Kinemage of the C-alpha trace (Angstrom):
@kinemage 1
@onewidth
@group {chain A} dominant
@subgroup {mainchain}
@vectorlist {calphas} color= white
{ca met a 1} P 0.079 0.007 0.139
{ca ile a 2} L 1.066 3.418 -1.134
{ca asn a 3} L 0.117 6.467 1.373
{ca val a 4} L -0.197 9.482 -0.372
{ca gly a 5} L -1.119 12.812 1.296
{ca phe a 6} L -2.643 15.761 -0.250
{ca ile a 7} L -2.727 19.404 0.792
{ca gly a 8} L -5.078 21.172 -1.127
{ca leu a 9} L -7.870 19.339 -3.041
{ca gly a 10} L -8.665 21.518 -6.088
{ca leu a 11} L -8.645 21.023 -9.730
{ca ile a 12} L -5.119 19.815 -9.989
{ca gly a 13} L -4.875 18.056 -6.472
{ca gly a 14} L -8.044 16.590 -7.144
{ca ser a 15} L -7.604 15.350 -10.957
{ca ile a 16} L -4.117 13.767 -9.844
{ca ala a 17} L -5.902 11.794 -6.824
{ca lys a 18} L -8.722 10.715 -8.859
{ca ala a 19} L -6.225 9.164 -11.800
{ca leu a 20} L -4.120 7.637 -8.931
{ca lys a 21} L -7.337 5.942 -7.922
{ca lys a 22} L -8.059 4.786 -11.105
{ca ser a 23} L -5.032 3.001 -11.743
{ca gly a 24} L -5.850 0.334 -9.758
{ca ser a 25} L -2.638 0.541 -7.658
{ca pro a 26} L -3.046 0.109 -3.874
{ca phe a 27} L -2.914 3.878 -2.823
{ca tyr a 28} L -4.346 5.143 0.341
{ca ile a 29} L -5.061 8.775 0.006
{ca thr a 30} L -5.348 11.092 2.947
{ca ala a 31} L -6.304 14.676 2.106
{ca tyr a 32} L -6.433 18.151 3.853
{ca asn a 33} L -8.445 20.960 2.379
{ca arg a 34} L -9.058 24.300 4.195
{ca ser a 35} L -12.585 24.280 2.643
{ca pro a 36} L -14.577 20.872 3.900
{ca gly a 37} L -16.809 20.798 1.163
{ca pro a 38} L -14.356 19.278 -1.301
{ca leu a 39} L -13.057 16.700 1.222
{ca glu a 40} L -16.597 15.234 1.901
{ca glu a 41} L -17.405 15.072 -1.895
{ca ala a 42} L -13.507 13.184 -2.593
{ca val a 43} L -14.689 10.881 0.126
{ca ser a 44} L -18.160 10.111 -0.946
{ca asp a 45} L -16.664 9.530 -4.734
{ca gly a 46} L -14.400 7.016 -3.055
{ca val a 47} L -11.052 8.727 -4.234
{ca val a 48} L -9.948 10.075 -0.514
{ca asp a 49} L -9.660 7.156 2.093
{ca arg a 50} L -9.685 9.604 5.135
{ca ala a 51} L -10.572 13.238 5.473
{ca ala a 52} L -8.084 15.327 7.698
{ca tyr a 53} L -9.199 18.976 8.988
{ca glu a 54} L -5.789 19.719 9.981
{ca ile a 55} L -2.215 18.798 9.368
{ca asp a 56} L -1.872 15.799 11.866
{ca gly a 57} L -0.054 12.662 12.145
{ca ala a 58} L -1.421 10.661 9.112
{ca phe a 59} L 0.664 12.925 6.804
{ca tyr a 60} L 3.984 11.790 8.954
{ca asp a 61} L 3.566 8.236 7.858
{ca cys a 62} L 2.691 9.307 3.871
{ca asp a 63} L 5.422 8.136 1.024
{ca ile a 64} L 4.779 11.189 -0.791
{ca ile a 65} L 2.747 14.517 -0.231
{ca phe a 66} L 1.684 16.555 -2.905
{ca leu a 67} L 1.096 20.419 -1.832
{ca cys a 68} L -1.645 21.577 -4.111
{ca thr a 69} L -2.185 24.812 -2.761
{ca pro a 70} L -1.534 28.398 -3.537
{ca val a 71} L 2.308 29.280 -3.626
{ca glu a 72} L 2.057 31.583 -0.795
{ca his a 73} L 0.961 29.021 1.474
{ca asn a 74} L 3.480 26.329 0.465
{ca ser a 75} L 6.273 27.630 2.637
{ca ala a 76} L 3.964 27.399 5.795
{ca tyr a 77} L 2.961 23.759 5.059
{ca leu a 78} L 6.665 23.014 4.332
{ca ser a 79} L 7.560 24.143 7.474
{ca leu a 80} L 4.609 22.442 9.209
{ca leu a 81} L 5.993 19.102 7.823
{ca lys a 82} L 9.793 19.500 8.376
{ca gly a 83} L 11.433 17.115 10.777
{ca lys a 84} L 7.767 15.134 11.269
{ca ile a 85} L 7.641 12.984 7.646
{ca lys a 86} L 9.102 9.277 7.899
{ca lys a 87} L 12.608 8.927 6.227
{ca gly a 88} L 12.167 8.207 2.233
{ca cys a 89} L 8.875 10.441 2.220
{ca ile a 90} L 8.932 12.660 -1.037
{ca ile a 91} L 7.391 16.378 -0.793
{ca thr a 92} L 6.307 17.650 -4.072
{ca asp a 93} L 4.255 20.711 -5.375
{ca val a 94} L 2.580 21.408 -8.507
{ca gly a 95} L 3.032 25.227 -9.435
{ca ser a 96} L 3.990 26.349 -12.770
{ca val a 97} L 7.064 28.298 -11.209
{ca lys a 98} L 9.397 25.745 -9.974
{ca gly a 99} L 13.008 28.129 -9.073
{ca tyr a 100} L 10.516 29.788 -6.235
{ca ile a 101} L 9.670 26.605 -4.304
{ca his a 102} L 13.325 25.847 -4.215
{ca glu a 103} L 14.632 28.281 -2.920
{ca thr a 104} L 11.858 28.247 -0.269
{ca val a 105} L 12.999 24.250 0.240
{ca arg a 106} L 16.735 25.245 0.313
{ca ala a 107} L 16.102 27.916 2.844
{ca leu a 108} L 14.383 25.274 4.924
{ca asp a 109} L 17.127 22.794 4.616
{ca met a 110} L 14.629 20.160 3.048
{ca glu a 111} L 16.278 19.392 -0.144
{ca asp a 112} L 16.605 15.827 0.871
{ca cys a 113} L 12.885 15.221 0.652
{ca phe a 114} L 11.627 17.320 -1.743
{ca ile a 115} L 11.257 17.260 -5.675
{ca gly a 116} L 9.586 19.660 -7.693
{ca gly a 117} L 6.570 19.185 -10.026
{ca his a 118} L 4.197 20.697 -12.565
{ca pro a 119} L 1.523 19.214 -14.616
{ca met a 120} L 1.081 20.717 -17.789
{ca ala a 121} L -2.807 20.466 -17.962
{ca gly a 122} L -5.498 22.435 -17.035
{ca ser a 123} L -8.700 23.688 -17.495
{ca glu a 124} L -10.688 27.533 -16.937
{ca lys a 125} L -12.626 25.491 -14.574
{ca thr a 126} L -11.672 25.423 -10.642
{ca gly a 127} L -12.320 23.410 -7.361
{ca tyr a 128} L -12.498 19.714 -6.990
{ca ser a 129} L -15.798 19.249 -8.863
{ca ala a 130} L -14.044 20.137 -11.672
{ca ala a 131} L -11.480 17.820 -11.612
{ca thr a 132} L -11.267 14.567 -13.736
{ca asp a 133} L -9.283 11.413 -13.797
{ca thr a 134} L -8.272 12.095 -17.668
{ca met a 135} L -7.016 15.678 -16.754
{ca leu a 136} L -3.370 14.257 -16.957
{ca glu a 137} L -3.486 11.774 -19.424
{ca asn a 138} L -0.558 12.337 -22.167
{ca ala a 139} L -0.124 15.741 -20.525
{ca tyr a 140} L 3.524 16.690 -19.832
{ca tyr a 141} L 4.647 16.481 -16.599
{ca ala a 142} L 7.736 18.603 -15.578
{ca ile a 143} L 9.726 16.930 -12.801
{ca thr a 144} L 12.574 19.229 -11.188
{ca pro a 145} L 14.648 17.316 -8.457
{ca thr a 146} L 17.387 19.022 -6.057
{ca pro a 147} L 20.638 18.398 -5.614
{ca leu a 148} L 19.817 15.945 -2.763
{ca thr a 149} L 17.735 13.818 -4.511
{ca thr a 150} L 18.515 9.917 -4.745
{ca arg a 151} L 18.070 8.098 -7.718
{ca glu a 152} L 15.614 5.937 -5.598
{ca ser a 153} L 13.566 8.651 -4.944
{ca leu a 154} L 13.399 10.184 -8.277
{ca asp a 155} L 12.514 6.818 -9.820
{ca phe a 156} L 9.664 6.140 -7.380
{ca tyr a 157} L 8.196 9.916 -8.323
{ca ile a 158} L 8.328 9.034 -11.764
{ca ser a 159} L 6.415 5.865 -11.412
{ca ile a 160} L 3.761 7.929 -9.496
{ca val a 161} L 3.773 10.536 -12.248
{ca arg a 162} L 3.127 7.703 -14.906
{ca lys a 163} L 0.287 6.225 -12.664
{ca thr a 164} L -1.439 9.690 -13.665
{ca gly a 165} L -1.426 8.572 -17.159
{ca ala a 166} L 1.095 11.889 -17.576
{ca val a 167} L 4.402 11.974 -19.407
{ca pro a 168} L 7.326 12.561 -17.033
{ca val a 169} L 9.809 15.126 -18.118
{ca val a 170} L 12.949 15.842 -15.826
{ca thr a 171} L 14.538 19.164 -15.925
{ca glu a 172} L 16.216 21.985 -13.810
{ca pro a 173} L 14.332 24.480 -11.914
{ca asp a 174} L 15.998 27.159 -13.928
{ca arg a 175} L 15.353 25.463 -17.538
{ca his a 176} L 11.519 24.829 -16.696
{ca asp a 177} L 10.632 28.259 -15.610
{ca tyr a 178} L 12.741 29.927 -18.809
{ca ala a 179} L 10.819 27.380 -20.912
{ca val a 180} L 7.314 27.822 -19.325
{ca ala a 181} L 7.980 31.537 -19.431
{ca gly a 182} L 8.155 31.394 -23.489
{ca ile a 183} L 5.547 29.353 -24.155
{ca ser a 184} L 2.956 30.249 -21.090
{ca his a 185} L 3.519 33.068 -18.811
{ca val a 186} L 4.773 35.548 -21.665
{ca pro a 187} L 1.810 34.567 -23.922
{ca his a 188} L -0.582 35.501 -20.947
{ca leu a 189} L 0.877 39.071 -21.156
{ca ile a 190} L 0.688 39.513 -24.693
{ca ala a 191} L -2.709 38.281 -25.231
{ca ser a 192} L -3.693 40.587 -22.428
{ca gly a 193} L -1.697 43.236 -23.714
{ca leu a 194} L -3.599 42.865 -27.094
{ca val a 195} L -6.865 42.691 -25.566
{ca asn a 196} L -6.136 45.919 -23.597
{ca thr a 197} L -4.649 47.791 -26.957
{ca val a 198} L -7.916 47.108 -28.777
{ca arg a 199} L -9.887 48.462 -25.647
{ca glu a 200} L -8.059 51.548 -25.295
{ca asn a 201} L -8.042 51.993 -29.287
{ca asp a 202} L -11.467 50.896 -30.407
{ca thr a 203} L -13.646 53.326 -32.633
{ca asp a 204} L -16.273 55.252 -30.701
{ca asp a 205} L -18.781 52.821 -31.642
{ca gly a 206} L -16.737 49.888 -30.626
{ca leu a 207} L -16.279 48.222 -33.991
{ca met a 208} L -13.291 46.639 -33.572
{ca lys a 209} L -15.011 44.893 -30.429
{ca met a 210} L -17.918 43.990 -32.663
{ca leu a 211} L -15.943 42.620 -35.310
{ca ala a 212} L -13.478 40.659 -32.742
{ca ala a 213} L -13.622 37.147 -33.622
{ca gly a 214} L -11.636 34.303 -35.742
{ca gly a 215} L -7.672 34.821 -35.238
{ca phe a 216} L -8.252 37.569 -32.413
{ca lys a 217} L -10.365 35.348 -30.324
{ca asp a 218} L -8.284 32.662 -30.607
{ca ile a 219} L -4.850 34.132 -29.728
{ca thr a 220} L -6.680 36.165 -26.955
{ca arg a 221} L -8.478 33.085 -25.414
{ca ile a 222} L -6.213 32.717 -22.453
{ca ala a 223} L -6.559 36.403 -21.656
{ca ser a 224} L -9.735 35.304 -19.845
{ca ser a 225} L -7.727 33.337 -17.217
{ca ser a 226} L -7.608 34.225 -13.625
{ca ala a 227} L -5.988 37.607 -12.873
{ca asp a 228} L -5.205 36.264 -9.107
{ca met a 229} L -3.283 33.253 -10.393
{ca trp a 230} L -1.406 34.832 -13.211
{ca ser a 231} L -0.354 38.234 -11.264
{ca gln a 232} L 1.207 35.395 -8.754
{ca ile a 233} L 3.113 33.728 -11.407
{ca cys a 234} L 4.510 36.967 -13.111
{ca val a 235} L 5.960 37.897 -9.663
{ca thr a 236} L 7.292 34.392 -8.964
{ca asn a 237} L 9.119 34.300 -12.382
{ca ser a 238} L 9.601 37.534 -12.874
{ca val a 239} L 13.280 37.164 -13.897
{ca gln a 240} L 12.686 34.560 -16.893
{ca ile a 241} L 9.319 36.418 -17.892
{ca ser a 242} L 11.354 40.151 -17.896
{ca leu a 243} L 14.231 38.548 -20.237
{ca leu a 244} L 11.786 36.608 -22.738
{ca leu a 245} L 9.319 39.777 -22.776
{ca gly a 246} L 12.540 41.967 -23.449
{ca lys a 247} L 13.445 39.536 -26.394
{ca tyr a 248} L 9.823 39.825 -27.484
{ca ile a 249} L 9.433 43.575 -27.699
{ca asp a 250} L 13.019 43.516 -29.624
{ca tyr a 251} L 11.406 41.255 -32.127
{ca leu a 252} L 7.959 43.368 -32.487
{ca ser a 253} L 10.456 46.364 -32.803
{ca arg a 254} L 12.194 44.868 -36.119
{ca val a 255} L 8.743 43.668 -37.021
{ca lys a 256} L 7.656 47.257 -36.845
{ca glu a 257} L 10.798 48.384 -39.066
{ca gln a 258} L 9.870 46.107 -41.686
{ca val a 259} L 6.286 47.524 -41.748
{ca asp a 260} L 7.376 51.011 -41.872
{ca ser a 261} L 9.609 50.354 -44.788
{ca asn a 262} L 7.208 48.009 -46.542
{ca asp a 263} L 9.663 45.230 -46.474
{ca arg a 264} L 7.449 42.602 -48.024
{ca ser a 265} L 10.195 39.889 -48.095
{ca ser a 266} L 11.203 39.893 -44.937
{ca ile a 267} L 7.630 40.191 -43.485
{ca ala a 268} L 7.210 37.026 -45.611
{ca glu a 269} L 9.816 35.295 -44.666
{ca met a 270} L 8.712 36.143 -40.905
{ca phe a 271} L 5.192 34.118 -41.827
{ca val a 272} L 7.268 31.327 -43.133
{ca gln a 273} L 9.373 30.737 -40.444
{ca ser a 274} L 6.783 31.026 -37.790
{ca lys a 275} L 4.072 28.597 -39.809
{ca glu a 276} L 7.135 25.624 -40.198
{ca tyr a 277} L 7.803 26.271 -36.424
{ca arg a 278} L 4.340 26.223 -35.365
{ca asp a 279} L 3.187 23.474 -37.587
{ca ser a 280} L 6.243 21.259 -36.115
{ca ile a 281} L 5.035 21.799 -32.369
{ca ser a 282} L 3.225 18.502 -31.494
{ca ile a 283} L -0.272 18.770 -30.343
{ca arg a 284} L -0.127 15.599 -28.276
{ca asn a 285} L -0.515 17.058 -24.591
{ca ser a 286} L -3.217 19.380 -23.633
{ca gly a 287} L -0.562 21.603 -22.130
{ca pro a 288} L -1.192 24.364 -19.247
{ca leu a 289} L -3.688 26.055 -21.233
{ca pro a 290} L -7.495 25.899 -21.103
{ca gln a 291} L -8.590 23.602 -24.500
{ca ser a 292} L -11.159 24.111 -26.852
{ca his a 293} L -13.034 21.085 -27.814
{ca ala a 294} L -15.324 22.501 -30.652
{ca val a 295} L -16.748 21.633 -33.888
{ca tyr a 296} L -18.260 24.304 -36.044
{ca cys a 297} L -21.820 23.447 -38.011
{ca asp a 298} L -23.793 24.804 -41.016
{ca ile a 299} L -26.972 25.960 -39.973
{ca glu a 300} L -30.083 27.200 -41.991
{ca asp a 301} L -31.982 30.412 -40.849
{ca lys a 302} L -35.082 28.568 -40.484
{ca glu a 303} L -37.254 27.842 -37.758
{ca gly a 304} L -36.399 24.781 -35.567
{ca ala a 305} L -33.214 24.270 -37.063
{ca leu a 306} L -31.130 24.876 -33.882
{ca ser a 307} L -33.671 23.071 -31.492
{ca asp a 308} L -32.868 19.994 -34.154
{ca ile a 309} L -29.078 20.219 -33.656
{ca thr a 310} L -29.388 20.533 -29.834
{ca gly a 311} L -31.668 18.005 -29.761
{ca leu a 312} L -29.777 15.157 -31.588
{ca leu a 313} L -26.802 16.051 -29.178
{ca phe a 314} L -28.993 15.745 -26.147
{ca ala a 315} L -30.530 12.520 -27.626
{ca gly a 316} L -27.117 10.994 -27.729
{ca gly a 317} L -26.259 12.017 -24.089
{ca ile a 318} L -23.788 14.931 -25.258
{ca asn a 319} L -23.235 17.878 -22.783
{ca ile a 320} L -22.843 21.081 -24.582
{ca lys a 321} L -20.382 23.530 -23.031
{ca asn a 322} L -20.977 26.526 -24.707
{ca ile a 323} L -22.848 27.494 -28.228
{ca glu a 324} L -22.742 30.967 -30.100
{ca ile a 325} L -23.489 32.128 -33.912
{ca ile a 326} L -20.346 32.974 -35.490
{ca his a 327} L -20.841 36.205 -36.999
{ca asn a 328} L -16.999 37.098 -38.218
{ca arg a 329} L -16.078 33.760 -40.177
{ca glu a 330} L -12.652 34.682 -41.286
{ca tyr a 331} L -10.606 31.524 -41.194
{ca arg a 332} L -13.658 29.563 -39.905
{ca asp a 333} L -15.892 26.921 -41.658
{ca gly a 334} L -19.571 27.146 -40.366
{ca val a 335} L -21.822 29.395 -38.513
{ca leu a 336} L -22.741 27.675 -35.298
{ca leu a 337} L -19.649 27.146 -32.869
{ca ile a 338} L -20.512 24.226 -30.477
{ca asp a 339} L -17.965 23.797 -27.483
{ca phe a 340} L -17.588 20.516 -25.542
{ca tyr a 341} L -16.183 19.667 -22.373
{ca asp a 342} L -13.867 17.041 -23.929
{ca ser a 343} L -12.380 15.384 -27.001
{ca gly a 344} L -14.756 12.427 -26.670
{ca ser a 345} L -17.748 14.611 -26.575
{ca ser a 346} L -16.799 16.623 -29.685
{ca thr a 347} L -16.135 13.572 -31.631
{ca arg a 348} L -19.167 11.787 -31.009
{ca ala a 349} L -21.146 15.158 -31.393
{ca phe a 350} L -19.257 15.543 -34.753
{ca lys a 351} L -20.412 11.799 -35.831
{ca ile a 352} L -24.225 12.356 -34.918
{ca leu a 353} L -24.370 15.549 -36.617
{ca ser a 354} L -22.702 14.404 -39.971
{ca glu a 355} L -24.874 11.077 -39.435
{ca asn a 356} L -28.201 13.179 -39.538
{ca gly a 357} L -27.318 15.365 -42.451
{ca his a 358} L -25.373 18.157 -40.964
{ca ser a 359} L -22.266 19.879 -42.615
{ca val a 360} L -19.902 19.804 -39.780
{ca his a 361} L -15.969 21.123 -39.388
{ca lys a 362} L -13.831 20.533 -36.899
């Protein structure tokens, strides 16, 4: 029996716990959460074996403990656990910035029992009720050992990560933070900055906002993420973000010079290079950004057309997350966007609608 502890049982902690239980391996899970509601739900689900309403002795006998709380709380929980956990126990976290937590661990002299972790998966929804046992499947899971991590501890930790369905990637904290600054943190700043640029420079009648769709909505979707979480990330990974943000600003300055001078060949080369690199990026993992599982459907402007589509999906037991009419269809096929909670639902919806005579596009 492997004893696993969770301090914090929200979206990520809950998803890891559910995945471990689903794996069929003998896991005994103890969990603590500041709000008792998720604990009671998890016990009822059969995911948590013991609900703890404080950090008590049950955690001291764990083989591995996941810290799944906001970054600012982790140091307090690390201090509570220091000197009390059994020999060989691994403490880990799930934060998207690793250098910050490693500095805390180093200051507490706990490098012998800590391994950093970052499951690169997520959702725009929050809380245990949104957790799923498939959220980490085929998602990369960054692992950042310390200089004092033993090979035995690292192998054990990797085996636990694999039980969740994730793909373990071992790296150093600074290399991790540099990488995620480029592919996650800076893009969030860019998306928010682009949205605010449009907001501040829109016409008096709001024409930009009215026409915004297609590419604009795609590249700014992440601007709808949690302001509290992302401001915290920017503070804890400020060095790497500032470095890459500076490089991006320099690049944009070169692009502006090319546009100002009508340098068509340089602009075309930029698009060619970006397309080649973008097309080479694997889409096998969900990544740290909210995913869209949408289909696009042509629909006639006639009475009952929409209810026919929703009725077919209802009869097929498919839950719709969002539905909207696409008024600006640049780079889009279909008039109706239907978004689902997972890829399985979108695939089934595509099949059902196609078989019933509807023109559907992925």
